[in-house]
N, C-alpha and C positions, 0 to 999 in steps of 0.2 A: 159312699166314701171309699177311700183306699183301704185295703186290708193290711193295715200297718203291723198287725200281730201275727205271730205264727203259733201253730199248735205243736205239741210233741214234747217229750221229756227233756230235750236239750234246749228248748225255747227259754229265753231269758224272761223272768217276770218283770213287767214294766214297773217303774216307780211312780210317784204321785206328784202332781202339781199343786202345791199348797199356796193359798192366798192369805195374805195378812194385811187387813186394813189399818191405817195409821190410828193413833190415839186421839182423843178428844182435842178439839180446838175451840176458841171462842166462837168461831163461825159455825161449827158443827152444833153447838148449843143453841145459837140464835137462829139457825135455818138458812143462813146466807149462802147462796151458791159460792163454793170455794173451788174454783179451778186452778188457774196458773198463779194466783196470789200466794206469797209464801207466808201464810198464817202459821205461827208456831204452835206446837202443843201447849196446852196450858197445864197446871199442876196436875189435875185429874188425868189428862191425856198421858202425862209422863208415868203416872201410877198404872193406868191402863196397859200401857205398852210393856211395862215390867210383868204385870200379871198375865198378859197375853203370852209373852215368852215363857212364862212357867207353864201355861197350859200346853203349849207347843212342844216343850221338852218332855212333858208327860206322854204325849201323843207320839212323839218322834224322838225316842232317848238316844238313838244313834246321831241325831243332828242332821246337818245338811253338809255335804262336802264342799271343799273349796271349788270355787267356780260354779256352784250350784245355787247361789243366793243373788238376787237382783232386787234393786229398789228404785223407785222413782227418784229423781234428783231433787224434788221439792223437800224442804227441811223437815216438814211433819213426818214424811215417810222415812227419810233416812234417820232420823232421831229415833223413831220408833224401832227401826231395825236395831240400831245400837243398843237401846235400853232393853230390848226383848233378848239381847243376848247373841245377836247375828251381826256383828259389826264387819265381818270380812265379806262384803257384798260388792258386786259390780253395779254401777249406775246405768240404767236404760232409759233414754229420753222417751221411748215409746210407752213407759209407764206413767208418764205424767197424767194428771187428771184431765177429764173433759175440758176443753176450752169452751166456757159458757159465753164468751163474748159480752154483748151488752147486758146479759143477766149477771155478770161477775159481781159478787159482793152485795147482791140485792136478794131480798126474799121473794118467794114465788108470789106472795100477794102484792108486793111492790111492782113487780113486773106486770101482773095482771091489771093493776090499777093504771099503769102508764099506758097500756095498749088498749083498755077498755074491754077485755075479756079474760077469763081464766086461761092461764097458759101453761102448757106441760112441755118440759124440755124433751121429754121422750117422743111425743107425738109431733111437735112443731120444730123444735131444734132452735139454737140461737140465731140461725140464719134468717128466721122470720121476723126478728125483732127490728125495729126502726133505728136507723142510724143515729138519731138524736140520743139515744140511750148510750152510746159509745163515749169514751172519753177517760182521762186519767184524773184520779182523785187520791186523797189520803184519808185513810180510816183510822180512828183511834179505838184501840182495843180497851176492855174493861180494866186492864191493869195499866193503862196509860200509854202503852207502847203504840207508835204510830207506824203504819205499814202503806206502802204505795200500791195503788189498785190500778190496773189496766183493764179497761173494758173495750175490747177490739171487735173484730168481726165474729170471732169464735169459730167452731168447726161443727160440721154435721155429724150425726150419730154414725153415719156410714164411714166418715173419715176417722173417727174414733175406733171403729171396728176394724179398719185397715191397720191402725197401728197395733190393735190388740193381736191380729193375725200374725203380724210380724214377730211379736213376742212369743207366740205360741210356736211358730216355725223355729225360732231360735232355741227354744227348750225342749221341743219334742225329741230330738235325738238323744238328749240326756235322759230323759224319761223312758224312752224305749230301751235304752242301755241299763235300766234298772235303778237309776238314781232318782231320789226325791228332790225336787226343786222348789224353792221358796221365793215367792214375788211378794214384796211389800210395797203397797201403793194406796190407791184410793177408792172409795165405794163404787163411783160410777163406772171408772175405766175397768175395775175387777168385775163388775156385774156384766159389762159388755164383753169382756174377755171370755167370761163363762159362757155367754151364748155362742161365742165363736168356737169354743171348745166343743159345744154341743152340736154346732152346725145349725143353728136356728137364727131367726131374725134378731139383730141387735136390740130392737125395741122390747124384746121379751125380757130384757135386763130390769125393766121396772118391776117385775114380779118377784125379784130377789131382794129381800131385806139383807143389808150387810152392816152391823153395828160397828162402832168404833173399837179398834184393837181385838176384833174377833177374827177367826180364821175359818177358811173353807177348804175342802179337800177335793180335787178332781182327780179322776183315774179312768180305768178302763174296765169294762165287764164284758166279757165274751166278744171282744174286739171293738165294742161300741164305747165311745167316750161319754163318761157319766159323772154326776155329782155324787161323791162318796159321803161327805159330810157338809153340812152348810151352817155357817154363823154360830161357830162353836165359841 
């Protein structure tokens, strides 16, 4: 990898890249794949978002400067940022969740039953699913709210990784200048982004558990990109 950091007394100490997953939704409880569907936070998710913000302020009492907070455009992420106390954010489309395509709104067991074998999004990807699983439908949430669901082609894990690298390229100059950067987004894309920070295969993201409204911290150690804290 490139030697981004320098040594010596005058070298600026790099900041950290902090990742915050959104709070709980009805689909995170049910285990339905939640990609681009704009499922809102539930009551517990809103409570989690506020609690997550409290933990972040304890870990980063100086906060995050203007221009150093970025959120996915999906409502569950932007609302989490606001409830956590970080409302002055910029929206980045590249922080949207993985597009699960035909698996959108379905549980892993449902997808496996439809195709006749156990399916893993990390190993096979949405692109392997049959076109007959695609379509538009309406889902009723437990509180009675109806949401529109679109199950399209989806994207490969490598396409998601390319988006994640664009985010990293965007924020790396800020981090190397000594600033802490906060990203508020979703479990899968943040796990993929972490693999790209570490320069490993994006499929290794399946090994990283990331709970709702928890945060993780990436940084550098002796010029190498590392995980500093995970799933706090």
